[in-house]
C-alpha positions in Angstrom: -60.4 24.9 20.2 -59.1 27.7 18.0 -60.1 31.1 19.4 -58.5 33.5 16.8 -56.9 33.0 13.5 -56.1 35.5 10.8 -54.9 34.4 7.4 -54.4 36.8 4.5 -53.4 35.3 1.1 -52.3 36.9 -2.1 -52.4 34.2 -4.7 -51.6 35.3 -8.2 -49.2 33.7 -10.7 -45.7 34.9 -10.0 -46.8 37.0 -7.0 -45.6 36.1 -3.5 -48.2 34.6 -1.2 -48.0 35.9 2.4 -49.8 34.2 5.2 -49.9 35.4 8.8 -51.4 33.5 11.6 -51.3 35.4 14.9 -52.7 34.7 18.3 -53.8 31.2 17.6 -54.8 29.7 21.0 -55.4 25.9 21.3 -57.1 24.4 24.3 -57.3 20.8 25.2 -55.5 17.6 24.0 -57.1 17.2 20.6 -55.4 17.7 17.3 -55.2 21.3 16.3 -55.2 23.0 12.9 -52.1 22.3 10.8 -50.9 20.0 13.7 -47.3 18.9 13.5 -47.0 17.3 16.9 -48.7 14.5 18.9 -49.8 13.7 22.4 -49.2 11.0 25.0 -52.0 10.7 27.6 -53.2 8.0 30.0 -53.8 6.9 33.5 -52.1 5.0 36.3 -54.0 2.3 38.2 -53.0 -0.2 40.8 -53.5 -4.0 40.8 -57.1 -3.6 42.1 -58.0 -1.1 39.3 -58.0 2.0 41.4 -56.4 5.3 40.2 -53.0 6.1 41.6 -52.4 9.9 42.1 -49.0 11.5 42.6 -47.1 9.1 40.3 -44.0 10.8 38.6 -44.3 10.3 34.9 -41.3 10.9 32.7 -41.3 11.1 28.9 -38.1 11.0 26.9 -37.1 10.3 23.3 -34.4 11.2 20.7 -36.6 13.7 18.9 -37.7 15.5 22.1 -36.1 19.0 22.2 -35.7 20.5 25.6 -34.9 17.2 27.3 -37.1 14.8 29.1 -40.5 16.0 30.4 -42.0 15.2 33.8 -45.2 15.6 35.6 -47.3 14.0 38.4 -50.6 12.3 37.9 -53.6 14.2 39.2 -56.2 13.0 41.7 -57.8 10.8 39.1 -54.4 9.2 38.2 -54.3 10.9 34.8 -51.4 12.5 32.9 -51.0 14.4 29.7 -48.0 15.4 27.5 -48.8 17.6 24.5 -46.7 19.1 21.7 -44.4 16.1 21.3 -42.6 15.9 17.9 -43.6 12.7 16.1 -41.3 9.7 16.8 -40.6 7.0 19.3 -40.8 7.7 23.1 -40.2 6.0 26.4 -42.6 6.6 29.3 -41.5 5.8 32.9 -43.7 5.7 36.0 -42.4 5.6 39.5 -43.7 6.2 43.0 -42.5 5.2 46.5 -44.1 1.9 47.5 -44.6 0.7 43.9 -42.5 -0.9 41.4 -40.9 1.2 38.6 -42.2 0.6 35.1 -40.8 1.8 31.8 -42.9 1.6 28.7 -40.7 1.7 25.6 -41.4 2.0 21.8 -44.4 4.3 22.3 -45.2 5.7 18.8 -46.3 9.4 18.7 -48.1 10.3 15.4 -49.0 13.6 13.8 -52.1 15.0 15.4 -52.9 11.8 17.3 -53.3 10.9 20.9 -51.3 7.9 22.1 -53.2 6.4 25.0 -51.4 4.4 27.7 -52.7 2.7 30.8 -50.0 2.0 33.3 -50.5 -0.7 35.9 -48.5 -0.5 39.1 -48.4 -3.0 42.0 -47.4 -2.8 45.6 -46.1 -6.3 45.4 -43.5 -5.1 42.8 -42.1 -2.5 45.2 -38.3 -2.0 44.6 -38.4 -3.8 41.2 -38.0 -2.3 37.8 -39.8 -3.6 34.7 -39.7 -2.7 31.0 -42.8 -3.1 28.9 -42.3 -3.0 25.1 -45.1 -1.8 22.9 -45.8 -4.3 20.1 -48.6 -2.7 18.3 -49.3 0.8 16.9 -51.4 3.2 18.9 -55.0 3.8 17.9 -56.6 7.2 18.6 -60.1 6.5 19.9 -60.9 10.2 20.2 -60.8 11.1 16.5 -63.5 10.2 13.9 -61.5 11.4 10.9 -60.4 8.9 8.3 -56.6 9.4 8.4 -53.5 7.3 8.0 -50.1 8.2 9.2 -47.0 6.9 7.2 -44.0 6.8 9.5 -40.4 7.2 8.3 -39.8 3.5 9.0 -42.7 2.6 6.7 -41.4 5.0 4.0 -38.0 3.4 4.1 -39.4 -0.1 3.6 -42.1 0.4 0.9 -40.9 0.6 -2.7 -42.0 3.7 -4.6 -40.6 6.5 -6.7 -39.2 8.2 -3.6 -41.7 11.0 -3.6 -44.5 11.8 -1.1 -46.9 12.1 -4.0 -46.3 8.4 -4.8 -46.0 7.3 -1.2 -49.5 8.3 -0.3 -50.8 5.7 -2.7 -50.3 3.2 0.1 -53.4 4.7 1.7 -56.9 3.4 0.9 -58.9 5.7 -1.3 -55.8 7.3 -2.9 -54.7 6.9 -6.5 -51.0 7.8 -6.6 -49.3 9.8 -9.2 -47.6 13.1 -9.9 -50.8 14.7 -8.6 -52.7 12.0 -6.7 -56.5 11.7 -6.7 -57.9 11.3 -3.2 -61.4 10.3 -2.0 -62.8 10.3 -5.5 -62.0 14.0 -6.1 -59.9 15.4 -8.9 -56.2 16.0 -8.5 -56.6 19.8 -8.0 -58.9 19.6 -5.0 -56.4 18.4 -2.4 -54.6 20.4 0.3 -50.9 20.1 0.9 -49.3 21.1 4.2 -45.6 21.0 5.2 -44.7 21.6 8.9 -47.9 23.4 9.3 -47.5 25.6 6.2 -50.1 25.4 3.4 -48.0 24.7 0.3 -50.9 24.1 -2.1 -50.4 25.9 -5.4 -52.9 28.8 -5.4 -53.5 28.7 -9.1 -53.5 25.0 -10.1 -54.7 23.6 -6.8 -52.0 20.9 -7.0 -48.8 20.6 -5.0 -46.2 23.3 -5.3 -43.4 21.7 -3.4 -41.0 18.8 -4.2 -38.9 17.6 -1.3 -36.0 15.4 -0.1 -37.7 12.1 0.6 -35.2 11.2 3.3 -36.0 14.4 5.3 -39.6 13.4 6.0 -40.5 12.1 9.5 -44.1 11.3 8.9 -46.9 11.9 6.4 -50.6 12.2 7.5 -53.1 11.4 4.8 -56.7 12.3 5.4 -59.3 11.1 3.0 -62.7 11.7 4.7 -64.7 12.4 7.8 -62.6 15.5 8.2 -62.2 17.5 11.4 -63.6 21.0 11.5 -60.5 22.7 10.1 -60.7 20.6 7.0 -64.5 20.4 6.6 -64.5 22.5 3.4 -61.9 20.3 1.6 -63.2 18.5 -1.4 -60.3 16.0 -1.9 -57.8 14.8 0.6 -55.3 16.4 2.9 -51.6 15.5 2.9 -49.6 16.8 5.9 -45.8 16.4 5.8 -43.7 16.7 8.9 -40.0 16.9 8.5 -37.3 15.7 10.7 -36.4 17.9 13.7 -33.0 16.5 14.5 -31.7 15.2 17.8 -28.7 15.2 20.1 -27.1 12.7 17.8 -25.2 13.9 14.7 -26.5 12.2 11.6 -25.2 12.0 8.0 -27.3 10.4 5.3 -26.3 10.4 1.6 -27.6 8.3 -1.3 -27.5 8.0 -5.0 -30.2 6.3 -7.1 -29.8 5.6 -10.8 -32.1 3.9 -13.3 -31.7 3.4 -17.0 -33.6 1.6 -19.8 -30.4 -0.1 -20.8 -30.8 -2.4 -17.8 -34.4 -3.3 -18.6 -35.2 -6.2 -20.9 -36.1 -5.4 -24.5 -39.3 -6.5 -26.1 -39.1 -9.6 -28.2 -39.7 -9.7 -31.9 -43.3 -10.4 -33.1 -44.1 -13.9 -34.3 -47.0 -15.3 -36.3 -49.2 -18.2 -35.1 -47.0 -20.7 -37.0 -43.9 -19.3 -35.4 -42.8 -17.3 -38.4 -40.8 -14.1 -37.6 -43.1 -11.2 -38.6 -41.0 -8.2 -37.6 -38.9 -7.0 -34.8 -40.5 -4.5 -32.5 -37.5 -2.1 -32.9 -38.4 -0.8 -29.4 -35.8 0.7 -27.1 -37.2 3.0 -24.4 -35.3 6.3 -23.8 -35.2 6.4 -20.1 -32.7 7.4 -17.5 -33.1 8.8 -14.0 -30.6 9.8 -11.3 -31.0 11.5 -7.9 -28.5 12.5 -5.3 -29.6 13.0 -1.8 -27.8 14.5 1.2 -28.9 15.2 4.8 -27.2 16.3 7.9 -28.8 16.8 11.3 -27.7 17.2 14.8 -27.5 19.5 17.9 -26.5 23.1 17.7 -26.9 23.3 21.5 -27.5 20.0 23.3 -31.2 19.6 24.3 -31.8 23.3 23.3 -31.4 23.7 19.5 -31.5 21.1 16.6 -30.6 21.7 13.0 -31.6 19.8 9.8 -30.2 20.6 6.3 -31.0 18.5 3.3 -30.4 18.7 -0.5 -31.7 16.7 -3.4 -30.7 16.9 -7.1 -33.0 15.0 -9.5 -32.3 14.6 -13.2 -34.3 12.4 -15.7 -34.4 11.9 -19.4 -37.7 10.2 -20.4 -39.2 10.0 -23.9 -42.4 8.4 -25.1 -42.3 5.8 -27.8 -41.7 7.4 -31.2 -40.5 10.7 -29.8 -36.9 11.5 -30.5 -36.1 14.1 -27.8 -36.6 13.1 -24.2 -38.3 15.1 -21.6 -35.4 16.6 -19.7 -36.1 17.2 -16.0 -33.7 18.8 -13.6 -34.6 19.9 -10.1 -32.6 21.1 -7.0 -34.4 21.0 -3.6 -32.7 22.7 -0.7 -34.3 22.6 2.8 -33.1 23.9 6.2 -34.9 23.8 9.6 -33.8 25.1 13.0 -35.7 24.2 16.1 -34.9 25.9 19.4 -36.4 25.5 22.9 -34.5 27.7 25.3 -37.1 27.2 28.1 -39.7 24.6 28.8 -42.6 26.9 27.8 -41.1 28.5 24.6 -40.3 26.8 21.3 -39.1 28.5 18.1 -39.0 27.0 14.6 -37.5 28.6 11.5 -37.5 26.8 8.2 -36.9 27.5 4.5 -37.1 25.6 1.2 -36.1 26.5 -2.3 -36.6 24.3 -5.4 -35.5 25.7 -8.8 -36.6 23.3 -11.5 -36.5 23.2 -15.3 -38.3 20.9 -17.7 -37.1 20.9 -21.3 -38.9 19.3 -24.3 -42.3 19.2 -22.6 -44.2 18.4 -25.8 -44.2 14.6 -25.7 -47.5 13.9 -27.5 -46.5 14.8 -31.1 -43.5 13.3 -32.9 -43.7 15.9 -35.6 -42.6 18.8 -33.3 -39.1 19.9 -34.4 -36.4 20.1 -31.7 -36.1 23.9 -32.1 -39.9 24.2 -31.5 -39.8 22.4 -28.2 -40.7 24.3 -25.0 -39.2 24.7 -21.6 -41.1 25.0 -18.3 -39.3 26.7 -15.4 -40.9 26.3 -12.0 -40.1 26.5 -8.4 -40.4 29.0 -5.6 -39.5 29.6 -2.0 -41.2 28.8 1.3 -40.0 30.4 4.5 -41.7 30.2 7.9 -41.0 31.4 11.5 -43.1 30.1 14.3 -43.3 30.7 18.1 -45.1 28.3 20.4 -45.8 29.3 23.9 -47.0 26.7 26.4 -48.4 28.5 29.5 -50.0 25.2 30.7 -50.1 21.5 30.0 -53.2 21.8 27.8 -52.8 25.3 26.5 -50.7 26.4 23.5 -50.4 29.8 22.0 -49.0 29.7 18.4 -47.8 32.6 16.3 -46.5 32.1 12.8 -45.3 34.2 9.9 -45.1 32.5 6.5 -43.8 33.7 3.1 -44.4 31.6 0.0 -43.7 32.4 -3.6 -44.4 30.0 -6.5 -43.8 30.5 -10.2 -44.3 28.6 -13.4 -42.9 30.0 -16.6 -43.0 28.6 -20.1 -40.9 29.4 -23.2 -38.6 28.0 -25.8 -35.8 25.7 -25.0 -32.5 27.8 -24.9 -29.9 27.0 -27.5 -27.2 24.7 -26.1 -24.2 22.9 -27.5 -23.7 20.7 -24.5 -22.9 17.3 -26.1 -23.5 15.5 -22.8 -27.2 16.0 -23.3 -27.1 13.7 -26.3 -29.2 16.2 -28.4 -29.1 19.9 -29.4 -32.5 21.6 -29.9 -31.0 24.4 -32.0 -29.4 22.2 -34.7 -31.3 21.6 -38.0 -32.4 18.1 -38.6 -29.6 15.9 -39.9 -26.7 18.1 -38.8 -25.6 15.8 -36.1 -25.1 13.0 -38.6 -22.9 15.2 -40.7 -20.8 16.3 -37.7 -20.1 12.7 -37.0 -18.5 12.1 -40.4 -14.9 11.1 -40.1 -12.0 11.1 -42.6 -12.1 8.0 -44.8 -8.8 8.9 -46.5 -5.5 7.0 -46.3 -3.8 6.6 -42.9 -1.6 9.5 -42.0 -3.3 12.0 -44.3 -5.3 14.4 -42.1 -8.2 16.2 -43.6 -10.4 19.1 -42.5 -14.1 18.8 -42.8 -16.2 21.9 -43.3 -20.0 21.9 -43.4 -22.2 24.8 -44.4 -25.9 24.4 -43.9 -28.8 26.7 -44.6 -32.5 26.2 -44.7 -32.4 25.2 -48.3 -28.9 24.0 -49.3 -26.1 21.9 -47.8 -22.6 21.7 -49.1 -19.8 19.5 -47.9 -16.1 20.3 -48.8 -12.8 19.0 -47.6 -9.5 20.7 -47.4 -6.0 19.5 -46.6 -4.7 19.9 -43.1 -3.1 23.3 -42.5 -5.6 25.2 -44.5 -7.0 28.1 -42.5 -10.6 28.3 -41.5 -12.5 31.4 -40.7 -13.9 29.9 -37.5 -13.1 27.0 -35.1 -16.4 26.6 -33.3 -20.1 26.5 -34.3 -21.6 29.8 -35.3 -25.2 30.9 -35.9 -25.7 34.0 -38.1 -28.4 35.6 -40.1 -27.8 36.5 -43.7 -29.0 40.1 -44.4 -29.3 39.4 -48.1 -31.4 36.3 -48.0 -33.1 36.9 -44.6 -32.9 33.3 -43.5 -31.0 31.4 -40.8 -27.5 30.0 -41.6 -25.4 27.7 -39.5 -21.7 27.1 -40.1 -19.8 24.4 -38.3 -16.3 23.2 -38.6 -15.2 19.7 -37.5 -11.5 18.9 -37.1 -9.9 15.6 -36.9 
């Protein structure tokens, strides 16, 4: 139950969005708003089916900050552990006169209750037994239609390594750059990251790209929403990132794709086998991403740190378009989780993602290179959260969030970076002239000079040693004619 929540939002293009959530009090074991943790609950019975009070229950796992948690079952033999980071846990039950049982591989999911019934027997006194869970937990206390994708699932399923594409594995979701969920349009969804609403306030779509390897779990809700999501028209995507552990972890990867490795389309043939014409089709496509992640303890059992970085670069052109869509994004994320005492947990996180997209016009082959546009986008998300646990089933949450998103469009800047394979500032045909080489006799070096204007082009050669007024490309404007002039000098 949420007793008090205050959220103030300023959502204008290019203006920071500030959200403050103060004095949020949550009672009970159900999933709370913007939940990023899970629950283990259950009961202990003996071999006759009667409840067993006073059993010491211990919960431990690699993601559990603050160390193992313990509590005794109540008079009805029940136990409850809340605010557990998602991941794999072990549950141990022990009491004098009974055998010790250890339940391993217990999966804790975002906003879900993992129910467990522990059976203890007097006949097993002094013995120890391990019970391995072989099926995922089912939350019987929630009616919402949700699916949780774990990091193990995300590692196995082939996709484009983005959460927007990964959610397509859920029923009722049409994956894509902006997925459609539950039959709604792509701008009617809600996106959450570690409890922070990162939905673009203007477009209604996602505003955050992310390191795929830094995600712990993704919860996808497509219908029968809980009260906090009741006004949502589309779906809800909740990302929970890795928290870290006492183990130092390094993870790096490089992914590269190119159309040169793909099979080409065959020539077209008539019904009688005659060769009509080749397709002359060669897709312009290349994509590369570099990913790095480091996580581990700052103070063992007390403070964990996760830092990740992703660089994505792709050149993709539609058939018939000369200049490819040039995408380059840099995603930097850091998260520090601290739990100095059993009843206090602090989380600080930040994400920046500067991105540029050149040559965004890909639906018209008659657009000149110098008329192409650039889209610059990105922003920053920063959050500080304090969780206070005064009791087993009571949580007081305070959070301060700063979010700024921007999308700017303009012309593609002039560049002479030959690694791109194109130059949006060069007049049509200039590249072919610059590739001309000396065809004279061996040993006789020549200098090639090219002058191009909007109306005339002249090509002259001069013997080696002749002085040239410039040795690099120059763009100037002639005051007498009032038109652009480009001079270039190529040496061999």
